[in-house]
C-alpha positions in Angstrom: -23.2 6.6 -10.2 -23.0 4.4 -13.3 -25.9 4.3 -15.9 -28.0 1.6 -17.4 -26.2 2.1 -20.7 -22.8 1.6 -19.1 -24.0 -1.6 -17.5 -25.2 -2.9 -20.9 -22.0 -1.9 -22.6 -19.9 -3.5 -19.9 -21.8 -6.8 -20.3 -21.2 -6.7 -24.0 -17.4 -6.3 -23.5 -17.5 -9.2 -21.1 -19.8 -11.3 -23.2 -22.1 -11.7 -20.3 -25.9 -12.2 -20.3 -28.0 -10.5 -17.7 -28.1 -13.8 -15.8 -24.3 -13.8 -15.6 -24.3 -10.3 -14.0 -27.0 -11.3 -11.6 -25.0 -14.3 -10.4 -21.8 -12.4 -10.1 -23.4 -9.4 -8.3 -25.5 -11.5 -6.0 -28.7 -9.9 -7.2 -31.8 -11.5 -8.9 -32.2 -11.6 -12.6 -35.4 -9.4 -12.4 -33.4 -6.8 -10.5 -30.8 -6.6 -13.2 -33.4 -6.5 -15.9 -35.2 -3.7 -14.1 -32.0 -1.7 -13.6 -31.2 -1.9 -17.3 -34.7 -1.1 -18.5 -35.7 1.6 -16.0 -32.3 3.0 -15.0 -30.6 3.1 -11.7 -32.5 6.0 -10.4 -35.2 3.5 -9.2 -32.6 1.1 -7.7 -31.0 1.2 -4.3 -27.5 2.6 -4.0 -26.4 -0.8 -2.5 -27.6 -2.7 -5.6 -25.9 -0.2 -8.0 -22.7 -0.7 -6.0 -22.9 -4.5 -6.2 -23.4 -4.3 -10.0 -20.5 -1.9 -10.4 -18.2 -4.0 -8.1 -19.0 -7.2 -10.1 -18.2 -5.6 -13.4 -15.0 -3.9 -12.1 -13.8 -7.2 -10.6 -14.2 -8.7 -14.1 -12.0 -6.0 -15.7 -14.3 -3.2 -16.6 -13.4 0.5 -16.0 -16.1 3.1 -15.9 -15.3 6.4 -17.5 -17.1 9.3 -15.9 -18.9 12.1 -17.8 -16.1 14.4 -19.0 -17.6 16.4 -21.8 -17.6 13.5 -24.2 -20.1 11.4 -22.4 -19.7 8.6 -19.8 -18.4 5.2 -21.0 -16.8 1.9 -20.3 -13.6 0.1 -21.3 -11.7 -3.0 -20.4 -8.6 -2.7 -18.3 -5.5 -3.9 -20.0 -4.0 -6.9 -18.3 -0.4 -6.6 -17.0 1.0 -8.9 -19.7 -0.6 -6.7 -22.4 0.8 -3.5 -20.8 4.3 -5.0 -20.7 4.0 -6.2 -24.3 2.8 -2.8 -25.6 5.4 -0.9 -23.7 8.4 -2.8 -25.2 
């Protein structure tokens, strides 16, 4: 499961406020605020999945814990990949 820190970092990459994430995930603003403040351990799995799906749909990739810590990054768009591979 993703963490509260990953959610915050993903919002920074997307230049989203908590309200933007609430709208795009279909959750209330207080729910997003609670998730970020208290962590996802106190949230339902369904709400965590909605947040993750909304962020992934916007281009965020979640990097699992792999010895260096969990993280986030933005996916490269197809045009960027093509340009960089030339």
